[in-house]
N, C-alpha and C positions, 0 to 999 in steps of 0.2 A: 538295701545296698550297704557296702562298707562305708562308714562315716568318718569324717575328719574330727579329731579331738584337738582343740586349740587352747585348752585352759592351763597348759603347763607354764610354770615360771620360766623366765628367760634370763640368760646371761649372754655375754658376747665373747667372741674370739676372732682374731684376725684371720681373714681368708687369704688364699693365695693371691687374689687379685688386689689386695690391699684394703678391701672393704671390711664390713663386719657382718657376721651371720650369727644366728642364735645357736647356742650350744645346749644340747639336751643331755650329753654325758661327758664327763671329764675324769680321767684317771690321773692322779698326781703322785708320782714316786712310789708306785705300787711294787712291793717286794713280797715274794712268797717262795718258800722252800720247804721240802720234806726231807729232813735230815740233811745229807750232803747234796741232794738234788735241787738245784736252783731252777724254779719255774719262771719266776719274774724277778728282774733285778732293776729296781728303780724305773719301772715303766711309766711313761706318760702317753696319754692318748686323749684326743678330743673328737667328738662326733657332733656334727652340725645337726640341728633340728631338720628332719625330713631327709637326711642323708642315708644312703645304704652303703655299708662298709663290708667288704669281704675279708675274711681272715684265713690265711693259709699257714702251714707249718708242718714239719715232719710229725709222724706219730710220736706221742709222748712229749711234744714240745710245751704243752701246758695250755692249749687253747680252751679246752673244756674247763680246766681249773680257773682260768681267767673269767669265763662265764659264771662260774660259781661265786667268784669274788664280786662281780657286778650285780648278780641277782641276790646275793646275801646268803647263799648256802655255805660259803666258805669265808673266813676272815683273812685278810692279808696280814703278813708280819709287820708291815709298815706301809704308810701311804694313805691316800684318801680317795674315796669314790664320791663324785659330785653328780647329782641328777637335777637338771633344771636349775643349776646354781646352788642347790642345797646339799650340804654334807650328809650323805646317807650311810657312811662307813659303818656305823654301829647299829643301823636298823636291821631288823630281821627280814627274812625273805618274804614273809607275809606282809609286813609293812611296806616293803618295796613294791610288791605286787599291787597293793592298794594305791600306791602313788603312780603306777603306770609302767612298771618293769615286768615284762613277761618273757618266758623262755620256753622253747621246745627242747626235747631230749633226743639224742642220737637214736636210742631205742625207744619207740613210743611207749608211754606208760599210762594208758587210759585205765579207768575203772572197768575191768573186763566184764563184770557181771551186770553193769548198767548199760542202758541203751545209749546210742550216740547222742540223742537229745538230752538225756539225763546227765551225761558227761559235761555238756556245755552249760546246763543249768547250774550244776554244782560250781563250776568255775566262775560263771557270771555273778551268781549270788554271793559267793564268798568274797570275791575281789572288791565288790562295791558295797558289801554289807547290806544287801537288799533281800527282800522276800523272794522266794523262787518265782512266784507268779509275775513279779515285776520285771523279770528278765526273759520271759517266754518269747515276746516279740523279737527282742534282740537276737536270741539264740536261733529262732526260726529263720531270721534273715541271714545269719552267718552260715547256717546249713545250706541255704540257697547259694550263697557266694562261694562256698567251698565244694559245691556239687555233691552234697551229702544229704539233701532233703529226702531223697527216696530211700535213704537208709536210716532215717531218724529213729525208728523203733527197733533197729537191729542191735543186738548185743555187741559191744565193742570188741569182744574176743573172737567174733566171727568175721571181722573185716579182713579184706586183702591188705597187703603191705601198703599199697598206694593210698587206700582209704584210711588206714591207721595213721599214715603221715598227714593226710588231710585233716583227720580228727585232731591230731596233735596241734596243728596250726589253728584249727577252729577253736579249740579249748583256750589257746593263748589269746585269740582275738576276742573271746567272750569276756575277758577281763578288761576290755577297752584299753589296750596298752598305748603308751606313747613311745616306748622303746621295746622292740621285739628282737629277742636273741634266738637265732636259729642254729641248731647244732646238727650238721650233716643230714638235713631233711631229705636230700636227694639220694643218699646212699642206698644201694640195693634196688633202685628203680631202673626200668628199661628206658631206652632213649625217648620213646613216646611219653611214658609216664613222667619222666624228668621234664620234658617240655610243658606238660600240663601243670606241673608244680611251679615251674618258673613263671608261667603265665599268671598263676594265682598270686604269687609273691609280687609280681609287677603290679597287679591290681591293688594289692594291699598298699603298696608304696604311694599310689595316687591319693590315698586318704591322709597323707602327711605323717604316717607312722615312720619313725626312724628304725633302721634295721642294722644289726650286725649278724653276718652269716658266716659260720665256719663251714667250709666245704672242700672236699678233695676233687670234686668234679668241676674242674676249672672253667669249662665252657658255660656252665650254669651261672657261675659268678660273673663272667664276662658279659653275659646277656642281661645282668640285673643290677650290678652295683656301680657306684660312682668312684670308688677308691678301694684299694686292696692294701692290707698290711700283712707282713710275713713275720711270724714269731719263731725264733730259733735261739737256743742257748740263753734263754732268759731275756732276750732283747728283741725289739722290732728291727729286723735287718733291712726292711724295705717298707716304704709308706708312700704310695704314689697312685696315679691313675692306673687302672687295671693292666693295660698292656705294658706300661713302663715297669710296674712292680714285678710282674712275672718274668720279665726279661732282665731284671737287675742282676749284675754279676754274682753277687753273694747268693741270690736265690738259685741261679743256674748251677752254681757250685754245689749247693745242698741237694738239689733234686736230680741233677744230671751228672754230678761228679766231675764237672769241668772247672778247674781252678780259676778263680777270679783273675781277670787280666789277660786270659788266653783267648 
């Protein structure tokens, strides 16, 4: 079954109720631009350990770029990325993966010529610097959890879209993450397939894994996350409980063309 991983370092942040919760991720003053296009302008963000955060924003707002900064695939122009209280701003993507940061991609990118099981073994062995045989049991269990066991020997390039999405999640889970970054994993799925995927992500949450999920299918986020942030114009224009965030006047103005205050 999906297992809890409790060995992360802890720092503290003030919660809305005035208490303290453990912070798994903090972005401090993150700025990123490509020429004159500002993606992030002094962004601050904190994610509690075990929290699921949804991220919305118009196309081109920079959500995937922000994932690149968190995962180490892109460097910010300024600011810091803290993971479990540790500054990881200058660590490589591979080093962050070994610490427990995993991500999926909007377009699944498996090793197409490898079987489903081999895809997981590569991820699991690489992330924890283990021999392949040492991760066999873990990978077999993840295949069960992700409903891919009957496709263990199928080449990844022969999978349906839903199963490729499941494999993308399974490969991330094989790295034993503490933080899981999901980039539009529900995109292109039917309503029933989306419900299946949401159920899987909710099961993942019970293990204590923290999640940030970029998604345009809002009802999937509403069924899964604790909080939603909305990125637009290089800033977070809303950060609240899901229903409150999506009904924020600035969010309504961007998505519906209704001026704030009307």
